C-alpha positions in Angstrom: -110.4 -160.9 -148.6 -111.4 -162.0 -145.1 -111.9 -159.4 -142.4 -109.0 -158.8 -140.0 -109.3 -160.0 -136.4 -109.6 -156.4 -135.3 -112.4 -155.6 -137.7 -114.3 -158.8 -136.8 -114.0 -157.9 -133.1 -115.3 -154.4 -133.7 -118.2 -155.7 -135.8 -119.0 -158.1 -133.0 -118.9 -155.4 -130.4 -121.2 -153.2 -132.5 -123.6 -156.1 -132.8 -123.6 -156.6 -129.0 -124.1 -152.9 -128.4 -127.1 -153.1 -130.9 -128.6 -155.9 -128.9 -128.1 -154.1 -125.6 -129.7 -150.9 -126.9 -132.7 -152.9 -128.2 -133.1 -154.7 -124.9 -132.7 -151.4 -123.0 -135.5 -149.8 -125.0 -137.8 -152.8 -124.4 -137.0 -152.6 -120.7 -137.7 -148.9 -120.6 -141.1 -149.3 -122.4 -142.0 -152.2 -120.1 -140.9 -150.4 -117.0 -143.0 -147.4 -117.9 -146.0 -149.6 -118.5 -145.4 -151.5 -115.2 -145.1 -148.3 -113.2 -148.2 -146.6 -114.7 -150.5 -149.2 -116.0 -150.1 -152.5 -114.1 -152.5 -152.5 -111.1 -151.8 -154.1 -107.7 -155.0 -154.1 -105.6 -156.3 -151.1 -107.5 -153.1 -149.0 -107.6 -150.0 -149.0 -109.8 -146.6 -149.9 -108.2 -145.3 -146.2 -108.1 -148.4 -145.1 -106.0 -147.8 -148.0 -103.6 -144.2 -147.1 -103.2 -145.0 -143.5 -102.6 -147.6 -144.5 -100.0 -145.1 -146.7 -98.1 -142.1 -144.3 -98.4 -140.7 -143.1 -95.0 -138.1 -140.4 -94.8 -135.7 -140.0 -91.9 -134.1 -136.6 -91.1 -130.3 -136.6 -90.8 -130.4 -136.1 -87.1 -133.8 -137.2 -85.8 -134.5 -136.3 -82.2 -136.4 -138.5 -79.8 -139.8 -137.1 -80.7 -139.2 -137.6 -84.4 -138.0 -141.1 -83.8 -141.3 -141.9 -81.9 -143.4 -140.4 -84.6 -141.6 -142.2 -87.4 -141.7 -145.5 -85.4 -145.5 -145.1 -85.0 -145.9 -144.5 -88.7 -143.7 -147.5 -89.5 -145.7 -149.8 -87.2 -148.9 -148.9 -89.1 -147.3 -149.3 -92.5 -145.8 -152.7 -91.6 -149.2 -153.9 -90.5 -150.7 -152.9 -93.8 -147.9 -154.3 -95.9 -148.0 -157.5 -93.9 -151.7 -157.9 -94.6 -151.2 -157.3 -98.4 -148.4 -159.8 -98.4 -150.4 -162.4 -96.6 -153.3 -161.9 -99.1 -150.9 -162.3 -102.1 -149.3 -165.4 -100.6 -152.8 -167.0 -99.9 -153.9 -166.3 -103.5 -150.7 -167.8 -104.9 -151.1 -170.9 -102.8 -154.7 -171.3 -103.9 -153.8 -170.9 -107.6 -150.9 -173.4 -107.3 -153.2 -176.0 -105.8 -155.7 -175.4 -108.5 -153.1 -175.8 -111.2 -152.2 -179.3 -110.1 -155.9 -180.3 -110.2 -156.6 -178.7 -113.5 -153.5 -180.3 -115.1 -154.5 -183.7 -113.9 -158.0 -183.2 -115.2 -156.7 -181.9 -118.6 -154.4 -184.9 -119.0 -157.0 -187.5 -118.1 -159.5 -185.9 -120.5 -157.1 -186.1 -123.3 -156.4 -189.7 -122.6 -160.2 -190.4 -122.4 -160.8 -188.7 -125.7 -158.1 -190.7 -127.5 -159.4 -193.9 -126.1 -163.1 -193.1 -127.0 -161.9 -192.5 -130.6 -159.9 -195.7 -130.7 -156.8 -193.7 -131.5 -153.3 -194.6 -130.3 -152.2 -192.4 -127.5 -149.4 -189.9 -128.3 -146.1 -190.1 -126.4 -146.3 -189.1 -122.7 -144.3 -185.9 -123.4 -146.7 -185.0 -126.1 -149.7 -185.5 -123.8 -148.0 -183.4 -121.1 -147.5 -180.6 -123.6 -151.0 -180.8 -124.8 -152.4 -180.8 -121.2 -150.1 -177.8 -120.3 -151.6 -175.9 -123.2 -155.1 -176.4 -121.8 -154.2 -174.6 -118.5 -152.1 -171.7 -119.8 -154.6 -169.2 -118.4 -154.0 -170.6 -114.8 -150.2 -170.6 -115.4 -150.5 -166.9 -116.4 -152.6 -166.2 -113.2 -150.0 -167.9 -111.1 -147.1 -165.9 -112.6 -149.1 -162.8 -111.9 -149.8 -163.8 -108.3 -146.1 -164.6 -107.8 -145.1 -161.2 -109.1 -147.6 -159.5 -106.7 -146.3 -161.5 -103.8 -142.7 -160.6 -104.6 -143.7 -156.9 -104.8 -145.1 -157.0 -101.3 -142.2 -158.9 -100.0 -139.9 -156.1 -101.1 -142.0 -153.5 -99.7 -141.9 -155.3 -96.4 -138.1 -155.7 -96.6 -137.8 -152.0 -97.2 -139.9 -151.0 -94.3 -137.9 -153.4 -92.0 -134.6 -151.7 -93.1 -136.2 -148.3 -92.3 -137.2 -149.6 -88.9 -133.6 -150.7 -88.1 -132.3 -147.3 -89.0 -134.9 -145.7 -86.7 -133.9 -148.0 -83.9 -130.2 -147.0 -84.4 -131.2 -143.4 -84.2 -133.3 -144.0 -81.0 -130.3 -145.8 -79.5 -128.0 -143.0 -80.3 -130.4 -140.5 -78.8 -130.7 -142.5 -75.6 -127.0 -143.1 -75.3 -126.2 -139.4 -75.8 -128.8 -138.4 -73.2 -127.3 -140.8 -70.7 -123.8 -139.4 -71.4 -125.0 -135.8 -71.0 -126.7 -136.8 -67.8 -123.6 -138.3 -66.2 -121.1 -136.0 -67.8 -119.8 -138.4 -70.3 -118.0 -137.7 -73.6 -119.0 -138.4 -77.2 -120.9 -141.4 -78.5 -118.5 -144.3 -78.7 -116.9 -144.5 -82.1 -117.7 -148.2 -82.6 -121.4 -147.5 -82.4 -123.6 -146.4 -85.3 -123.9 -142.6 -85.9 -126.2 -140.5 -88.0 -123.9 -140.8 -91.1 -124.6 -144.6 -91.2 -128.3 -144.0 -91.7 -128.1 -140.9 -93.9 -130.5 -138.2 -94.8 -133.3 -140.3 -96.1 -134.1 -143.9 -96.0 -137.2 -145.1 -97.9 -139.2 -148.2 -98.1 -139.5 -147.7 -101.8 -138.2 -150.5 -104.0 -137.4 -150.5 -107.6 -139.9 -152.0 -110.1 -140.4 -155.7 -109.5 -139.9 -157.5 -112.7 -140.9 -161.1 -112.4 -138.3 -162.5 -110.1 -139.3 -165.6 -108.4 
């Protein structure tokens, strides 16, 4: 007797949940390895994110805003340097990949001709040439991952800077209103609730996302 539609649907749902749980376990193991073991310029991602983390108090005063802004300027300069270095490395590897592929392809053709053998189909030759440069492809993937990591660090820092600028603007506006006997900060302008108790430049683990 065949299964009822309801039973079949339940079995299918259980299969899908099994796949999801398996993939989740793999992802968790990978994430832990990425955070603790994968090194970017000598440090794992979690240490870099801790280094570039910036917290903003709920209601920072002018002095706090200046201190945070100064720290951000230094961190942005460092992150920009690392991003530029990663970008240059990726560009260099990508340029080398093209040359290595051409050299591998031409070498294969020369070897077949020297042995008086018929050349394989072009697609086959392309596959064979690609297999010869897998190490370079791996290096490129690695360089792209590192570049994306620094890109996200920079994006996080820029977001923090925007919130510091909003806090600075609020402090300035409030000071002027108090000086001239004004009222509250206009409702259509950002207030402390819009930038919260803590904003960080940390980003979640950067799986290969190019």
